[in-house]
KEKOLFI-901123 format. One line per field, with one value per residue (C-alpha): residue in three letters; x, y, z; residue number from 1. Coordinates in Angstrom, 1 decimal, decimal comma. Layout:
// residues N
type	[Ala | ...]
east	[X | ...]
north	[Y | ...]
up	[Z | ...]
seq	[NUM | ...]
This chain:
// residues 315
type	[Met | Ile | Ser | Phe | Leu | Glu | Phe | Glu | Lys | Pro | Ile | Ala | Glu | Leu | Glu | Ala | Arg | Ile | Ala | Glu | Leu | Arg | Ala | Thr | Ala | Ser | Gly | Ser | Asp | Leu | Asp | Ile | Ala | Ser | Glu | Ile | Gly | Arg | Leu | Glu | Lys | Lys | Ser | Ala | Ala | Leu | Leu | Ser | Gly | Thr | Tyr | Ala | Lys | Leu | Ser | Pro | Trp | Gln | Lys | Thr | Gln | Val | Ala | Arg | His | Pro | Gln | Arg | Pro | His | Phe | Val | Asp | Tyr | Leu | Ala | Leu | Gly | Phe | Thr | Glu | Phe | Val | Pro | Leu | Gly | Gly | Asp | Arg | Leu | Tyr | Gly | Glu | Asp | Gln | Ala | Ile | Ile | Gly | Gly | Leu | Ala | Lys | Leu | Asn | Gly | Arg | Lys | Val | Met | Leu | Ile | Gly | His | Glu | Lys | Gly | Ser | Asp | Thr | Thr | Ser | Arg | Ile | Arg | His | Asn | Phe | Gly | Met | Ala | Lys | Pro | Glu | Gly | Tyr | Arg | Lys | Ala | Ile | Arg | Leu | Met | Glu | Met | Ala | Gly | Lys | Phe | Gly | Leu | Pro | Val | Val | Thr | Leu | Val | Asp | Thr | Ala | Gly | Ala | Phe | Pro | Gly | Val | Glu | Ala | Glu | Glu | Arg | Gly | Gln | Ala | Glu | Ala | Ile | Ala | Arg | Ser | Ile | Glu | Ala | Cys | Leu | Gly | Val | Pro | Val | Pro | Met | Val | Ser | Ala | Ile | Val | Gly | Glu | Gly | Gly | Ser | Gly | Gly | Ala | Val | Ala | Leu | Ala | Ala | Ala | Asp | Arg | Val | Leu | Met | Leu | Glu | His | Ser | Ile | Tyr | Ser | Val | Ile | Ser | Pro | Glu | Gly | Ala | Ser | Ser | Ile | Leu | Trp | Arg | Thr | Pro | Asp | Lys | Ala | Ala | Asp | Ala | Ala | Glu | Ala | Met | Lys | Val | Thr | Ala | Gln | Asp | Leu | Leu | Ser | Leu | Gly | Val | Ile | Glu | Arg | Val | Val | Ala | Glu | Pro | Thr | Gly | Gly | Ala | His | Arg | Asp | Ala | Gly | Lys | Thr | Ala | Gln | Ala | Leu | Leu | Gly | Ala | Ile | Glu | Gln | Glu | Leu | Asp | Val | Leu | Ser | Ala | Leu | Pro | Thr | Gly | Asp | Leu | Leu | Ala | Arg | Arg | Glu | Glu | Arg | Phe | Leu | Lys | Ile | Gly | Arg | Ala]
east	[35,6 | 37,5 | 37,7 | 41,2 | 41,9 | 44,5 | 47,2 | 46,6 | 47,7 | 50,8 | 48,7 | 46,1 | 48,8 | 50,0 | 46,5 | 45,9 | 49,0 | 47,9 | 44,5 | 46,1 | 48,4 | 45,4 | 43,5 | 46,5 | 47,0 | 43,3 | 42,7 | 46,4 | 49,3 | 51,4 | 52,6 | 52,8 | 51,5 | 54,9 | 54,9 | 51,3 | 52,2 | 55,2 | 53,2 | 50,4 | 52,9 | 54,4 | 50,8 | 49,9 | 53,1 | 52,6 | 49,0 | 50,1 | 52,9 | 50,7 | 48,0 | 50,4 | 51,4 | 48,4 | 48,3 | 45,2 | 44,1 | 44,5 | 42,4 | 39,8 | 39,6 | 39,4 | 36,6 | 34,7 | 35,4 | 32,3 | 32,4 | 32,9 | 30,3 | 27,4 | 24,6 | 22,5 | 25,6 | 26,3 | 22,6 | 22,6 | 26,0 | 25,5 | 21,9 | 18,8 | 15,1 | 15,3 | 12,0 | 12,4 | 10,6 | 10,0 | 8,8 | 9,3 | 5,5 | 5,9 | 6,8 | 7,8 | 10,3 | 13,9 | 15,8 | 19,2 | 18,8 | 17,5 | 16,5 | 14,5 | 14,5 | 17,1 | 19,0 | 22,8 | 23,7 | 20,5 | 20,7 | 17,8 | 18,9 | 17,7 | 19,7 | 20,0 | 22,4 | 23,2 | 22,8 | 24,6 | 23,5 | 25,6 | 24,5 | 23,0 | 19,4 | 20,0 | 22,2 | 19,6 | 16,9 | 19,1 | 20,3 | 23,9 | 23,6 | 22,9 | 19,9 | 17,2 | 15,5 | 12,9 | 15,8 | 17,2 | 13,7 | 13,1 | 16,4 | 15,2 | 11,9 | 13,7 | 16,1 | 13,2 | 11,5 | 14,7 | 14,8 | 11,2 | 11,8 | 15,3 | 17,0 | 20,7 | 21,2 | 23,7 | 24,4 | 26,5 | 27,7 | 28,6 | 27,8 | 29,5 | 27,2 | 23,6 | 21,8 | 22,5 | 19,5 | 17,1 | 14,2 | 16,1 | 16,9 | 13,2 | 12,3 | 14,7 | 17,9 | 20,0 | 17,4 | 16,8 | 20,5 | 20,8 | 17,7 | 19,3 | 22,5 | 20,4 | 18,6 | 21,8 | 23,2 | 20,0 | 18,9 | 18,8 | 20,3 | 23,7 | 24,7 | 27,5 | 28,3 | 30,7 | 32,1 | 32,2 | 33,1 | 32,8 | 31,8 | 31,1 | 30,2 | 27,0 | 25,3 | 27,6 | 27,6 | 23,9 | 24,1 | 27,5 | 27,1 | 27,4 | 28,9 | 31,5 | 32,5 | 34,4 | 36,0 | 37,0 | 40,7 | 40,4 | 37,3 | 37,4 | 35,7 | 35,9 | 34,0 | 34,2 | 35,4 | 39,1 | 37,9 | 35,7 | 38,5 | 40,9 | 38,3 | 38,0 | 41,7 | 43,3 | 40,5 | 40,9 | 39,9 | 43,3 | 44,8 | 42,5 | 45,5 | 47,1 | 43,8 | 43,3 | 46,8 | 46,2 | 42,6 | 43,6 | 40,7 | 42,0 | 40,9 | 44,4 | 44,7 | 41,3 | 42,1 | 45,1 | 43,1 | 40,5 | 37,7 | 37,0 | 37,6 | 38,5 | 39,9 | 38,6 | 41,1 | 40,0 | 41,2 | 44,4 | 43,4 | 40,3 | 36,8 | 35,6 | 37,9 | 36,2 | 32,9 | 32,2 | 35,5 | 35,0 | 31,5 | 32,7 | 35,3 | 33,2 | 30,1 | 32,3 | 33,7 | 30,3 | 29,1 | 32,2 | 31,3 | 27,7 | 28,6 | 30,6 | 28,0 | 25,1 | 26,6 | 26,4 | 23,4 | 21,5 | 22,8 | 26,4 | 25,8 | 24,5 | 27,1 | 30,0 | 28,5 | 28,3 | 31,8 | 33,1 | 32,1 | 33,0 | 36,5 | 37,2 | 39,6 | 40,6 | 44,3]
north	[48,3 | 45,7 | 46,4 | 45,7 | 43,9 | 45,1 | 42,7 | 43,9 | 47,5 | 47,3 | 45,9 | 48,6 | 51,3 | 49,9 | 49,7 | 53,3 | 54,4 | 52,6 | 54,2 | 57,6 | 57,2 | 56,0 | 59,1 | 61,3 | 59,7 | 60,0 | 63,1 | 63,9 | 63,3 | 61,6 | 58,1 | 56,2 | 52,8 | 51,2 | 52,4 | 51,3 | 47,9 | 47,6 | 48,5 | 46,1 | 43,2 | 44,2 | 44,3 | 40,9 | 39,4 | 40,9 | 39,7 | 36,1 | 36,0 | 37,3 | 34,8 | 31,9 | 32,3 | 33,5 | 32,7 | 31,0 | 34,4 | 36,1 | 33,3 | 33,9 | 37,6 | 36,5 | 34,0 | 36,9 | 39,4 | 41,6 | 41,0 | 37,3 | 35,4 | 34,0 | 31,6 | 33,8 | 34,5 | 30,8 | 30,3 | 32,9 | 31,8 | 28,0 | 26,8 | 27,0 | 26,6 | 27,3 | 26,9 | 28,3 | 26,4 | 28,3 | 27,8 | 25,0 | 24,2 | 24,8 | 28,4 | 30,5 | 31,4 | 31,9 | 33,9 | 32,9 | 29,6 | 29,4 | 26,2 | 24,7 | 22,7 | 23,5 | 22,1 | 21,9 | 21,4 | 19,6 | 17,4 | 17,9 | 18,6 | 19,9 | 23,0 | 24,4 | 27,0 | 29,9 | 33,4 | 36,3 | 39,2 | 41,7 | 45,1 | 46,4 | 45,7 | 42,2 | 41,3 | 42,3 | 40,4 | 37,3 | 37,8 | 37,6 | 34,0 | 33,0 | 30,6 | 30,1 | 26,8 | 27,4 | 27,6 | 24,2 | 22,7 | 24,1 | 22,4 | 19,1 | 19,3 | 19,9 | 17,0 | 14,7 | 15,8 | 15,1 | 11,6 | 10,9 | 12,1 | 10,7 | 14,1 | 14,6 | 17,2 | 20,0 | 22,4 | 25,6 | 26,5 | 30,0 | 31,0 | 32,3 | 30,0 | 29,4 | 32,5 | 32,6 | 34,8 | 34,1 | 33,5 | 30,9 | 29,1 | 29,3 | 27,6 | 24,8 | 25,8 | 22,9 | 20,3 | 21,7 | 21,6 | 18,0 | 17,0 | 18,6 | 16,6 | 13,5 | 14,3 | 14,8 | 11,5 | 9,6 | 11,1 | 8,2 | 10,1 | 11,5 | 14,6 | 17,0 | 20,0 | 22,9 | 25,3 | 28,5 | 31,1 | 30,5 | 27,1 | 28,0 | 25,4 | 23,4 | 26,0 | 24,7 | 21,1 | 21,0 | 21,4 | 19,7 | 16,1 | 14,9 | 12,1 | 14,5 | 17,9 | 20,4 | 23,7 | 26,7 | 27,4 | 30,4 | 29,3 | 28,2 | 25,5 | 25,4 | 24,6 | 28,2 | 31,5 | 32,4 | 35,4 | 33,1 | 30,7 | 33,5 | 34,9 | 31,6 | 30,6 | 34,0 | 36,0 | 38,5 | 38,4 | 39,9 | 36,5 | 35,5 | 35,0 | 32,6 | 30,8 | 30,4 | 28,9 | 26,4 | 25,4 | 24,3 | 26,1 | 26,2 | 24,0 | 22,7 | 21,6 | 20,0 | 18,1 | 16,7 | 15,8 | 13,9 | 16,2 | 17,2 | 15,4 | 18,2 | 21,8 | 23,8 | 26,4 | 30,1 | 32,7 | 34,5 | 37,1 | 35,2 | 34,3 | 37,9 | 38,9 | 36,6 | 35,1 | 33,5 | 31,6 | 30,5 | 29,2 | 27,3 | 25,5 | 24,9 | 23,6 | 21,5 | 19,8 | 19,2 | 17,6 | 15,3 | 14,2 | 13,6 | 11,5 | 9,1 | 9,0 | 8,5 | 5,1 | 3,7 | 1,7 | 3,3 | 0,9 | 1,5 | 5,2 | 5,4 | 3,0 | 4,9 | 8,2 | 6,8 | 5,4 | 8,7 | 10,6 | 7,8 | 7,7 | 11,4 | 11,9 | 8,2 | 7,6]
up	[90,7 | 92,8 | 96,6 | 97,8 | 101,1 | 103,6 | 102,5 | 98,8 | 99,4 | 97,2 | 94,4 | 95,0 | 94,8 | 91,4 | 90,1 | 91,1 | 89,4 | 86,2 | 86,3 | 86,8 | 83,8 | 81,6 | 82,7 | 81,8 | 78,4 | 77,5 | 75,3 | 75,1 | 72,7 | 75,4 | 74,5 | 77,8 | 76,6 | 77,2 | 80,9 | 81,4 | 80,0 | 82,3 | 85,4 | 84,3 | 84,1 | 87,5 | 89,0 | 87,6 | 88,9 | 92,3 | 92,4 | 91,4 | 93,9 | 96,7 | 96,2 | 95,8 | 99,5 | 101,3 | 105,1 | 106,6 | 107,9 | 104,6 | 103,0 | 105,6 | 104,4 | 100,8 | 101,6 | 103,2 | 100,4 | 99,9 | 96,1 | 96,3 | 94,2 | 96,2 | 95,7 | 93,4 | 91,2 | 90,7 | 90,0 | 87,3 | 85,8 | 85,7 | 86,3 | 84,3 | 84,7 | 88,4 | 90,2 | 93,8 | 96,6 | 99,8 | 103,3 | 105,8 | 106,2 | 109,9 | 110,6 | 107,7 | 104,9 | 105,6 | 102,9 | 104,3 | 102,5 | 99,0 | 97,3 | 94,4 | 91,3 | 88,7 | 85,7 | 85,5 | 81,8 | 81,3 | 84,5 | 86,8 | 90,4 | 93,7 | 94,3 | 97,9 | 99,3 | 101,7 | 100,3 | 102,2 | 99,9 | 98,1 | 99,5 | 102,6 | 101,6 | 100,4 | 103,3 | 105,8 | 103,7 | 103,7 | 107,3 | 106,1 | 105,3 | 108,9 | 108,7 | 111,4 | 112,1 | 109,4 | 106,8 | 107,8 | 107,9 | 104,4 | 103,3 | 104,9 | 103,0 | 99,7 | 100,4 | 101,1 | 97,9 | 96,0 | 97,4 | 96,4 | 92,8 | 92,4 | 91,9 | 92,9 | 95,6 | 95,1 | 98,0 | 97,9 | 101,5 | 102,4 | 106,0 | 109,1 | 111,0 | 112,0 | 113,4 | 117,2 | 118,2 | 121,0 | 118,6 | 116,7 | 119,9 | 120,9 | 117,6 | 118,0 | 116,2 | 117,4 | 116,6 | 113,1 | 112,4 | 113,6 | 111,6 | 108,5 | 109,0 | 109,3 | 106,1 | 104,2 | 105,5 | 104,6 | 101,3 | 98,8 | 95,9 | 95,0 | 97,0 | 96,3 | 98,5 | 97,7 | 100,2 | 98,2 | 100,9 | 104,6 | 106,0 | 109,6 | 112,3 | 112,3 | 110,2 | 107,3 | 108,2 | 108,1 | 104,3 | 103,8 | 105,1 | 101,4 | 99,4 | 98,1 | 99,7 | 97,4 | 98,4 | 96,4 | 96,7 | 99,0 | 101,0 | 104,6 | 106,7 | 110,5 | 113,7 | 114,8 | 113,3 | 113,9 | 115,9 | 118,0 | 118,7 | 119,5 | 122,1 | 123,8 | 123,8 | 124,4 | 125,7 | 122,8 | 119,1 | 118,3 | 117,9 | 115,0 | 112,6 | 115,1 | 115,5 | 111,8 | 111,5 | 114,3 | 113,2 | 109,7 | 108,1 | 104,5 | 101,6 | 101,3 | 105,0 | 104,9 | 101,8 | 103,5 | 106,5 | 104,5 | 105,4 | 101,8 | 98,5 | 96,2 | 95,9 | 92,9 | 91,7 | 91,6 | 89,1 | 90,2 | 92,8 | 94,0 | 92,8 | 93,1 | 90,1 | 87,7 | 88,8 | 85,4 | 85,3 | 89,0 | 88,2 | 85,2 | 87,2 | 90,2 | 88,3 | 86,1 | 89,1 | 90,6 | 87,4 | 87,3 | 90,9 | 90,0 | 87,0 | 89,3 | 92,1 | 89,7 | 88,7 | 92,2 | 93,6 | 96,4 | 99,0 | 98,1 | 98,0 | 101,5 | 102,9 | 101,4 | 102,7 | 106,2 | 106,1 | 104,7 | 107,9 | 110,3 | 109,1 | 109,6 | 112,5 | 112,7 | 113,2]
seq	[1 | 2 | 3 | 4 | 5 | 6 | 7 | 8 | 9 | 10 | 11 | 12 | 13 | 14 | 15 | 16 | 17 | 18 | 19 | 20 | 21 | 22 | 23 | 24 | 25 | 26 | 27 | 28 | 29 | 30 | 31 | 32 | 33 | 34 | 35 | 36 | 37 | 38 | 39 | 40 | 41 | 42 | 43 | 44 | 45 | 46 | 47 | 48 | 49 | 50 | 51 | 52 | 53 | 54 | 55 | 56 | 57 | 58 | 59 | 60 | 61 | 62 | 63 | 64 | 65 | 66 | 67 | 68 | 69 | 70 | 71 | 72 | 73 | 74 | 75 | 76 | 77 | 78 | 79 | 80 | 81 | 82 | 83 | 84 | 85 | 86 | 87 | 88 | 89 | 90 | 91 | 92 | 93 | 94 | 95 | 96 | 97 | 98 | 99 | 100 | 101 | 102 | 103 | 104 | 105 | 106 | 107 | 108 | 109 | 110 | 111 | 112 | 113 | 114 | 115 | 116 | 117 | 118 | 119 | 120 | 121 | 122 | 123 | 124 | 125 | 126 | 127 | 128 | 129 | 130 | 131 | 132 | 133 | 134 | 135 | 136 | 137 | 138 | 139 | 140 | 141 | 142 | 143 | 144 | 145 | 146 | 147 | 148 | 149 | 150 | 151 | 152 | 153 | 154 | 155 | 156 | 157 | 158 | 159 | 160 | 161 | 162 | 163 | 164 | 165 | 166 | 167 | 168 | 169 | 170 | 171 | 172 | 173 | 174 | 175 | 176 | 177 | 178 | 179 | 180 | 181 | 182 | 183 | 184 | 185 | 186 | 187 | 188 | 189 | 190 | 191 | 192 | 193 | 194 | 195 | 196 | 197 | 198 | 199 | 200 | 201 | 202 | 203 | 204 | 205 | 206 | 207 | 208 | 209 | 210 | 211 | 212 | 213 | 214 | 215 | 216 | 217 | 218 | 219 | 220 | 221 | 222 | 223 | 224 | 225 | 226 | 227 | 228 | 229 | 230 | 231 | 232 | 233 | 234 | 235 | 236 | 237 | 238 | 239 | 240 | 241 | 242 | 243 | 244 | 245 | 246 | 247 | 248 | 249 | 250 | 251 | 252 | 253 | 254 | 255 | 256 | 257 | 258 | 259 | 260 | 261 | 262 | 263 | 264 | 265 | 266 | 267 | 268 | 269 | 270 | 271 | 272 | 273 | 274 | 275 | 276 | 277 | 278 | 279 | 280 | 281 | 282 | 283 | 284 | 285 | 286 | 287 | 288 | 289 | 290 | 291 | 292 | 293 | 294 | 295 | 296 | 297 | 298 | 299 | 300 | 301 | 302 | 303 | 304 | 305 | 306 | 307 | 308 | 309 | 310 | 311 | 312 | 313 | 314 | 315]
């Protein structure tokens, strides 16, 4: 059953009415199929109209939807022969970042990404997708391995940010993030990153300094959360909607600013309404980008990657 967001209340009310009519019709002689059909059309039109004009703050809520597909969902829906590789060989294993060898339609890749979890138990195990230094050092290890064996790197980014706890700082969080960005920029193979939910701060950039950066239609990517920006600028988190508007966090804004290369459309109503269709569109787009990048000599690949990031923000 779909969980409805605050701005989806009118849609939720229609869906509840449809469910009520279906329950009434079940086991009775009442013919209310035409009324159900009318309400279904009305609900579909309302859903389509609502999602066609989402505000940046509403897109933020969709990006955080508890039923939105995460790394393990895309792994199950589009990748095969996954061999997980754990540990950073320095401290331990971090379940907030998952990585390993995989195949994407027969193409061998190194797959790395954030995993938030889907219920209380898994969210705690994966620390809500907020990685610690050992998570980023694991990612570095896997990217270096990909470089040695000539495997393209695919990363799926979905994190509110790197874990800000004391123990993470004690183990060198900032240094680990910086080294991970360095590894992304220097890996001598094609690299494609996709923001599939939240792309928060350095915790996201550490896996997204790629040749091509894609975003799902209702995902967000920003240097800080809208609530965090609101707390700094207005001394209250209540201005989060205003902050989201000002920060240009949406895929559409970031495409126009040249921060990303491509926006991948989601099913009407968001990725959580049809994970299979979302995975098909996203992984198809990633394959197309890898096809183009794989034709480039290593020197050109690295030079273009460097230039890509140097030109961001230029007048």
